[in-house]
C-alpha positions as CSV (number, residue, x, y, z in Angstrom):
1,X,7.1,178.0,137.7
2,X,10.5,176.8,136.8
3,X,12.0,174.0,137.5
4,X,14.5,176.1,140.2
5,X,11.2,177.4,141.9
6,X,10.1,174.2,142.2
7,X,13.2,172.6,143.7
8,X,13.6,175.9,145.7
9,X,10.9,174.4,148.3
10,X,13.5,171.4,148.6
11,X,17.0,172.8,148.3
12,X,17.1,176.3,148.4
13,X,20.3,177.0,149.5
14,X,21.6,174.6,147.3
15,X,20.0,176.1,144.0
16,X,21.0,179.6,145.0
17,X,24.6,178.9,144.5
18,X,23.7,178.8,140.8
19,X,21.5,181.8,140.7
20,X,23.8,184.0,139.3
21,X,25.1,182.0,136.9
22,X,21.9,180.8,135.4
23,X,20.9,184.4,135.4
24,X,23.4,184.9,133.0
25,X,22.4,182.7,130.2
26,X,20.9,184.3,128.0
27,X,18.5,181.7,125.9
28,X,16.0,180.9,127.9
29,X,15.9,177.2,126.9
30,X,19.1,176.8,127.8
31,X,18.8,178.2,131.2
32,X,16.1,176.3,131.5
33,X,18.3,172.7,130.4
34,X,21.3,173.9,132.5
35,X,18.9,174.5,135.5
36,X,17.4,171.0,135.2
37,X,20.6,169.5,135.2
38,X,22.2,171.0,137.7
39,X,18.7,170.0,140.1
40,X,19.1,167.1,139.5
41,X,22.5,166.6,140.4
42,X,21.4,168.6,143.5
43,X,18.5,166.0,144.2
44,X,20.3,162.9,142.8
45,X,23.8,163.6,145.1
46,X,22.4,166.0,148.6
47,X,26.0,164.6,149.9
48,X,27.7,166.7,147.0
49,X,28.5,170.4,147.5
50,X,27.4,172.3,144.6
51,X,29.6,175.5,143.9
52,X,31.0,178.0,141.4
53,X,34.8,177.8,140.4
54,X,36.3,179.3,137.6
55,X,33.0,180.9,136.8
56,X,31.3,177.6,136.3
57,X,29.1,175.2,138.3
58,X,30.3,172.2,139.9
59,X,30.0,169.6,142.2
60,X,32.7,168.3,145.6
61,X,33.2,165.7,147.4
62,X,35.3,165.9,150.6
63,X,37.1,168.8,148.9
64,X,37.6,166.9,145.6
65,X,36.1,168.0,142.4
66,X,33.6,165.5,141.3
67,X,32.0,167.0,138.0
68,X,31.1,170.5,135.9
69,X,29.2,172.2,133.9
70,X,29.3,175.1,131.1
71,X,27.5,176.2,128.7
72,X,28.5,177.3,125.1
73,X,26.1,178.4,122.2
74,X,25.3,174.9,120.6
75,X,25.9,172.4,123.6
76,X,26.2,171.8,127.3
77,X,29.7,170.7,128.7
78,X,29.9,168.4,131.2
79,X,33.5,167.7,132.6
80,X,34.0,164.5,134.7
81,X,37.7,164.7,134.0
82,X,40.4,163.4,132.1
83,X,39.8,159.5,133.9
84,X,35.7,160.1,133.1
85,X,36.0,160.7,129.9
86,X,38.3,157.8,129.3
87,X,36.4,155.4,131.0
88,X,33.1,156.1,129.3
89,X,34.3,157.1,126.0
90,X,32.3,154.6,124.1
91,X,29.0,155.2,126.4
92,X,29.1,159.0,125.5
93,X,29.4,158.3,121.5
94,X,26.9,155.8,121.6
95,X,24.5,158.3,123.6
96,X,25.1,160.2,120.3
97,X,27.6,163.1,122.0
98,X,30.7,164.2,121.3
99,X,33.7,164.8,123.7
100,X,37.2,165.9,123.8
101,X,39.8,164.9,126.3
102,X,38.3,167.3,129.1
103,X,34.5,167.5,128.1
104,X,31.2,165.8,127.1
105,X,29.3,168.2,124.8
106,X,25.8,167.6,125.0
107,X,24.1,169.8,122.0
108,X,20.9,171.7,123.5
109,X,18.5,169.5,120.7
110,X,19.6,166.3,122.4
111,X,18.3,164.6,125.3
112,X,20.3,164.4,128.6
113,X,21.1,160.7,129.7
114,X,20.8,161.1,132.6
115,X,22.0,157.6,133.0
116,X,25.2,158.0,131.7
117,X,25.3,161.4,133.8
118,X,24.8,158.9,137.0
119,X,27.5,156.7,136.1
120,X,30.2,159.4,135.2
121,X,28.9,161.2,138.8
122,X,28.9,157.3,140.8
123,X,32.3,156.5,139.0
124,X,34.2,159.7,140.3
125,X,32.8,159.7,143.7
126,X,34.2,155.9,144.2
127,X,37.4,156.8,142.2
128,X,38.2,159.9,143.8
129,X,37.2,158.6,147.5
130,X,40.8,158.5,148.9
131,X,41.7,161.3,146.3
132,X,42.9,164.5,148.9
133,X,43.4,166.7,146.0
134,X,41.0,169.1,143.9
135,X,42.1,167.3,141.0
136,X,43.5,163.6,140.4
137,X,47.4,163.7,140.1
């Protein structure tokens, strides 16, 4: 039983949002890792709205972007917006990840630092609590 099937008992409608996206990931290990991360966010933050936008899975809160993910050949990309990258730049490097101005690259052979992911999500939820636009201005 995959993590998706285990999670579906708890939040089928939430994970179903990502079913088509996940099905298009050819490498089964990459698909499983991505599914695991998305399921973790859904279970940890049931108040966030999972959605697909710009062909990528993401989570929003009161209509504003909180975090998004994308899949590449060598990594899972996490996009907490520029403010999140800037705020956590040192921690991202300490976790063994590299980053650009827009995203963090978690290589497929590296573990996911869920503690760091949690702090990035919490930062965006709090920092964007009064944000009325999708992206920060």
